[in-house]
C-alpha positions as CSV (number, residue, x, y, z in Angstrom):
1,H,-9.4,26.0,17.3
2,F,-6.7,25.7,14.7
3,W,-6.4,26.1,10.9
4,W,-7.1,22.8,9.3
5,G,-3.7,22.7,7.6
6,S,-2.0,22.9,11.0
7,V,-2.3,19.1,11.2
8,F,0.5,18.8,8.7
9,L,2.8,20.9,10.9
10,V,2.8,18.4,13.8
11,N,5.7,16.5,12.3
12,L,7.9,19.6,11.9
13,P,9.6,19.5,15.3
14,A,10.5,15.8,14.9
15,M,11.9,16.5,11.4
16,V,14.0,19.4,12.7
17,L,15.4,17.2,15.4
18,L,16.2,14.5,12.8
19,L,18.0,17.0,10.6
20,L,20.1,18.3,13.5
21,L,20.9,14.9,15.0
22,G,21.0,12.7,11.9
23,P,24.3,13.8,10.6
24,V,25.9,13.2,14.0
25,L,24.3,10.0,15.1
26,L,23.7,8.1,11.8
27,P,26.7,6.4,10.2
28,E,27.4,7.5,6.7
29,A,27.6,4.9,3.9
30,K,28.8,5.7,0.4
31,N,29.0,3.8,-2.8
32,P,32.6,3.9,-3.9
33,S,31.5,4.0,-7.6
34,P,28.1,5.7,-7.7
35,G,28.2,6.7,-11.4
36,R,26.5,9.7,-12.9
37,F,22.9,10.5,-11.9
38,D,20.5,9.8,-14.9
39,L,18.4,13.0,-15.0
40,L,16.3,11.8,-18.0
41,S,15.0,8.9,-16.0
42,V,13.3,11.1,-13.4
43,P,10.8,12.8,-15.7
44,L,10.3,9.5,-17.6
45,S,9.3,7.7,-14.3
46,M,6.9,10.5,-13.4
47,A,5.4,10.5,-16.8
48,A,4.8,6.8,-16.5
49,V,3.3,6.8,-13.0
50,L,1.1,9.9,-12.8
51,P,-1.1,9.3,-15.9
52,V,-1.6,5.6,-14.9
53,V,-2.7,6.5,-11.4
54,Y,-4.9,9.4,-12.6
55,G,-6.6,7.2,-15.2
56,L,-7.2,4.3,-12.8
57,K,-8.6,6.6,-10.2
58,E,-11.1,8.2,-12.6
59,L,-12.2,5.1,-14.6
60,P,-14.2,3.3,-11.9
61,S,-16.2,6.4,-11.0
62,E,-16.5,8.2,-14.3
63,G,-16.7,5.2,-16.7
64,W,-14.8,4.4,-19.8
65,N,-14.1,8.0,-20.9
66,V,-11.6,8.2,-23.7
67,R,-9.5,10.7,-21.8
68,Y,-8.9,8.3,-19.0
69,V,-8.1,5.4,-21.3
70,V,-5.6,7.6,-23.2
71,S,-4.1,8.7,-19.9
72,V,-3.4,5.1,-18.8
73,T,-2.1,4.2,-22.3
74,V,0.3,7.2,-22.3
75,G,1.5,6.2,-18.9
76,L,2.2,2.7,-20.0
77,L,4.1,4.0,-23.1
78,F,6.3,6.1,-20.9
79,A,6.8,3.1,-18.6
80,A,8.1,1.2,-21.6
81,L,10.4,4.1,-22.5
82,F,11.6,4.2,-18.8
83,V,12.4,0.4,-18.9
84,H,14.3,0.8,-22.2
85,R,16.3,3.7,-20.7
86,Q,17.3,1.6,-17.7
87,R,18.5,-1.2,-20.0
88,T,20.5,1.0,-22.3
89,A,21.8,3.9,-20.2
90,A,25.5,3.8,-19.0
91,S,24.5,4.8,-15.5
92,P,20.8,4.0,-15.1
93,M,18.7,5.2,-12.2
94,I,17.6,1.6,-11.5
95,S,20.3,-0.9,-12.2
96,P,19.2,-4.0,-14.2
97,A,21.8,-6.0,-12.2
98,L,19.4,-5.8,-9.2
99,F,16.9,-8.0,-11.0
100,R,19.4,-10.8,-11.7
101,G,19.0,-12.0,-8.2
102,R,16.5,-14.8,-8.2
103,G,14.4,-13.5,-5.4
104,F,14.6,-9.7,-6.0
105,T,12.0,-9.3,-8.7
106,P,9.2,-11.4,-7.0
107,A,10.0,-9.7,-3.7
108,V,9.5,-6.2,-5.2
109,V,6.3,-7.2,-7.1
110,L,4.8,-8.9,-4.1
111,N,5.8,-6.2,-1.7
112,T,4.0,-3.6,-4.0
113,M,0.9,-5.8,-3.9
114,A,1.2,-6.1,-0.1
115,A,1.4,-2.3,0.1
116,F,-1.7,-2.1,-2.0
117,G,-3.6,-4.2,0.5
118,M,-2.2,-2.3,3.5
119,M,-3.2,1.2,2.4
120,G,-6.7,0.3,1.1
121,S,-8.2,-0.4,4.5
122,A,-6.9,2.9,6.0
123,Y,-8.7,4.9,3.3
124,F,-12.1,3.5,4.5
125,T,-11.8,2.7,8.2
126,T,-10.9,6.2,9.3
127,Q,-14.0,7.6,7.6
128,Y,-16.0,4.7,8.8
129,L,-15.1,5.4,12.5
130,Q,-15.7,9.1,12.2
131,S,-18.6,9.5,9.8
132,V,-20.5,6.2,9.9
133,L,-20.1,5.4,13.7
134,D,-20.0,9.2,14.5
135,R,-16.9,9.0,16.6
136,S,-14.8,12.1,17.3
137,A,-11.4,12.5,15.7
138,L,-9.7,11.6,19.0
139,E,-12.0,8.6,19.7
140,A,-11.4,7.3,16.1
141,A,-7.6,7.7,16.6
142,L,-7.7,5.8,19.9
143,W,-9.9,3.0,18.5
144,S,-7.5,2.8,15.5
145,L,-4.6,1.9,17.9
146,L,-6.2,-1.5,18.8
147,P,-5.5,-3.3,15.4
148,S,-1.8,-2.4,15.9
149,L,-1.5,-4.6,19.0
150,P,-1.1,-8.0,17.1
151,I,1.1,-6.4,14.5
152,G,4.2,-6.3,16.7
153,A,4.3,-10.1,16.9
154,A,3.6,-10.7,13.2
155,A,7.1,-10.0,11.7
156,P,9.1,-11.8,14.5
157,A,6.7,-14.8,14.2
158,A,7.2,-14.9,10.4
159,A,11.0,-14.8,10.7
160,L,10.9,-17.4,13.4
161,L,9.0,-19.8,11.2
162,V,11.5,-19.4,8.4
163,R,14.4,-19.9,10.8
164,R,12.8,-23.1,12.0
165,G,12.6,-24.6,8.5
166,V,9.2,-23.5,7.2
167,G,9.6,-22.5,3.6
168,R,9.6,-18.8,2.9
169,A,7.0,-19.3,0.1
170,H,4.7,-21.0,2.6
171,V,4.9,-18.2,5.1
172,V,4.5,-15.5,2.6
173,T,1.6,-17.3,1.0
174,G,0.0,-17.8,4.4
175,G,0.5,-14.1,5.2
176,F,-1.3,-13.0,2.1
177,L,-4.2,-15.5,2.8
178,V,-4.5,-14.1,6.3
179,A,-4.6,-10.6,5.0
180,A,-7.2,-11.6,2.4
181,G,-9.2,-13.2,5.3
182,G,-9.1,-9.8,7.1
183,Y,-10.6,-8.1,4.1
184,G,-13.2,-10.9,3.9
185,L,-14.2,-10.0,7.5
186,L,-14.4,-6.3,6.5
187,A,-16.7,-7.3,3.7
188,L,-19.2,-8.4,6.4
189,A,-19.3,-5.1,8.1
190,G,-22.6,-3.2,8.6
191,T,-23.2,0.4,9.7
192,D,-22.7,-0.5,13.4
193,S,-19.8,-3.0,13.3
194,L,-17.0,-1.4,15.4
195,W,-15.5,-4.6,16.7
196,L,-15.8,-6.5,13.4
197,V,-14.0,-3.7,11.6
198,L,-11.2,-3.4,14.2
199,T,-10.7,-7.2,14.2
200,A,-10.7,-7.2,10.4
201,C,-8.0,-4.5,10.3
202,G,-5.9,-6.3,12.9
203,V,-6.0,-9.6,11.0
204,M,-5.3,-7.9,7.6
205,A,-2.4,-5.8,8.9
206,S,-0.8,-8.8,10.7
207,G,-0.8,-10.8,7.5
208,I,0.6,-7.9,5.5
209,V,3.3,-7.0,8.0
210,A,4.5,-10.6,8.1
211,V,4.7,-10.7,4.4
212,M,6.5,-7.4,4.0
213,S,9.1,-8.2,6.6
214,L,10.1,-11.4,4.8
215,L,10.0,-9.8,1.3
216,T,12.2,-6.9,2.5
217,D,14.6,-9.4,3.9
218,L,14.6,-11.4,0.7
219,A,15.1,-8.4,-1.6
220,L,18.0,-6.9,0.4
221,G,19.6,-10.3,0.9
222,T,19.8,-11.0,-2.8
223,A,21.0,-7.5,-3.8
224,P,24.8,-6.9,-4.2
225,V,26.2,-5.0,-1.2
226,E,27.1,-2.0,-3.3
227,K,23.5,-1.9,-4.6
228,A,21.8,-2.2,-1.2
229,G,20.8,1.4,-1.1
230,A,19.3,1.2,-4.5
231,A,17.5,-2.0,-3.6
232,S,16.1,-0.4,-0.5
233,S,15.0,2.7,-2.4
234,L,13.3,0.5,-5.1
235,L,11.4,-1.4,-2.4
236,E,10.3,1.9,-0.8
237,T,9.2,3.2,-4.1
238,G,7.2,0.1,-4.8
239,T,5.6,0.4,-1.4
240,E,4.6,4.1,-2.1
241,F,3.3,3.2,-5.5
242,G,1.3,0.3,-4.2
243,G,-0.2,2.5,-1.6
244,A,-1.1,5.3,-4.0
245,L,-2.6,2.8,-6.5
246,S,-4.6,1.3,-3.7
247,M,-6.0,4.7,-2.7
248,A,-6.9,5.4,-6.4
249,V,-8.4,2.0,-7.3
250,L,-10.1,1.0,-4.1
251,G,-11.2,4.5,-3.4
252,S,-12.7,4.8,-6.8
253,I,-14.6,1.5,-6.4
254,G,-15.9,2.7,-3.0
255,T,-16.9,6.1,-4.6
256,A,-18.7,4.5,-7.5
257,V,-20.7,2.2,-5.2
258,Y,-21.4,5.1,-2.9
259,R,-22.8,7.4,-5.6
260,H,-25.0,4.5,-6.8
261,G,-26.5,4.1,-3.3
262,V,-27.2,7.8,-2.5
263,P,-30.6,9.0,-3.6
264,A,-30.6,10.4,-7.1
265,D,-32.4,13.6,-6.0
266,A,-29.8,14.4,-3.3
267,A,-27.8,17.6,-3.6
268,A,-24.5,17.4,-5.5
269,P,-22.3,17.6,-2.4
270,A,-24.2,14.6,-0.9
271,R,-23.4,12.5,-4.0
272,E,-19.7,13.3,-3.9
273,T,-18.7,12.2,-0.4
274,L,-20.1,11.0,2.9
275,G,-18.9,14.1,4.6
276,G,-20.8,16.2,2.1
277,A,-24.0,14.1,2.6
278,L,-23.8,14.5,6.4
279,A,-23.3,18.3,6.0
280,V,-26.4,18.5,3.7
281,A,-28.4,16.3,6.0
282,A,-27.7,18.5,8.9
283,E,-29.4,21.4,7.1
284,L,-32.5,19.4,6.1
285,P,-35.6,19.4,8.4
286,G,-36.5,16.4,10.6
287,R,-36.9,13.0,9.0
288,A,-35.5,14.2,5.6
289,G,-32.1,14.9,7.1
290,D,-32.1,11.6,9.1
291,A,-33.1,9.6,6.0
292,L,-30.3,11.2,3.8
293,A,-27.7,10.6,6.6
294,A,-28.8,7.0,7.0
295,A,-28.8,6.4,3.2
296,A,-25.3,7.9,2.9
297,R,-23.9,5.9,5.7
298,E,-25.3,2.7,4.2
299,A,-24.0,3.6,0.8
300,F,-20.5,4.3,2.1
301,T,-20.5,1.0,4.0
302,D,-21.6,-0.8,0.7
303,G,-18.7,0.9,-1.0
304,M,-16.3,-0.2,1.7
305,R,-17.5,-3.8,1.4
306,S,-17.1,-3.8,-2.4
307,A,-13.6,-2.4,-2.1
308,A,-12.8,-5.0,0.6
309,I,-13.9,-7.8,-1.7
310,A,-11.7,-6.4,-4.5
311,A,-8.7,-6.2,-2.1
312,A,-9.4,-9.8,-0.9
313,V,-9.3,-11.1,-4.5
314,L,-6.1,-9.2,-5.2
315,L,-4.4,-10.6,-2.1
316,A,-5.6,-14.1,-2.8
317,G,-4.0,-13.7,-6.3
318,A,-0.8,-12.4,-4.5
319,A,-0.8,-15.6,-2.4
320,A,-0.9,-17.7,-5.6
321,L,1.9,-15.7,-7.1
322,A,4.0,-16.0,-3.9
323,S,3.4,-19.8,-3.9
324,A,4.6,-20.1,-7.5
325,G,7.3,-17.4,-7.6
326,L,9.0,-18.2,-4.2
327,R,8.7,-21.9,-4.2
328,R,12.3,-22.5,-5.4
329,I,13.9,-19.7,-3.5
330,G,15.5,-20.9,-0.3
331,A,15.7,-19.2,3.1
332,R,19.2,-17.9,2.0
333,E,19.9,-16.4,-1.4
334,D,23.2,-15.0,-2.5
335,A,23.5,-11.8,-4.4
336,P,24.4,-12.3,-8.1
337,T,27.7,-10.4,-8.4
338,E,30.4,-9.7,-5.8
339,N,28.5,-11.7,-3.2
340,A,28.3,-14.8,-5.2
341,G,30.0,-17.8,-3.7
342,R,30.2,-16.3,-0.2
343,A,28.9,-19.0,1.9
344,D,29.0,-16.8,5.0
345,R,26.5,-14.3,3.6
346,V,23.1,-14.3,5.2
347,S,20.1,-12.1,4.8
348,P,19.8,-8.9,6.7
349,S,17.7,-10.4,9.5
350,G,19.9,-13.5,9.7
351,V,17.2,-15.7,8.1
């Protein structure tokens, strides 16, 4: 009944309310010495990220095309220039002082990997519910609420374990392993595995939420007070980058497997996406349409399973990194500058 783009307008009333009430209700905090904004760092950062994401997105599905390899290489070169700029600029966009805190760098890296794991499942499960299980958009949305039920307890449980003396490294490592186990369950899904997929998503998300809550606490707890805003922004940027990279990499893996599984003589739209295949199948007569739809659903599920295995391996690697990188970082870490030596400083959550 509505233009498809209207779905993006749903949030506008809430944003208008935020813009009106935010200046009144939200306390303002200012850095007394903000320095000059480094305009050159902005295009450098974009020139680093966009080519890398583009190349990684296209390589799995299109193969080792020189264009995509060059794209990734160019992005990495700009990333090196960006890092050099931050180290030498008088007022860098990202202060190197943030990374002097013993826990900040591993927290940002691991948080980015956690975001990679979180967003990957969303890419597939929404399509799985609607196009493989043939649920309506409303039904799929309601079913998607179920995995969120255990998430509310994950972050408080993780913080409670740390407060009771369990090492942060152990809790974060365990969270990554739980999330990897969730993807392992997703790798077992078939074309009619509603409850298995929902359970897998719940397990995965619970592990990731526990991890991200502790990593956020660690990063902000080690940042100097005057750099807390920059630290929070860097964490958020890492989260967004991890999510975008997840969509690109895992989505490309799923697409490559899907195209391999769809019949070679199928129409071009059917070989591009599951939605295209179902649209083509609806126009074919009798068994031909049913056969194409079944093959496309099976191919999509195969792609989802392959992406789940890749994500599980990455999260298992993140668990190993967490175990090694956080082992010597205690539950409390002081910031490296003005906060050093303050025994009364605790992390934002009190852990």
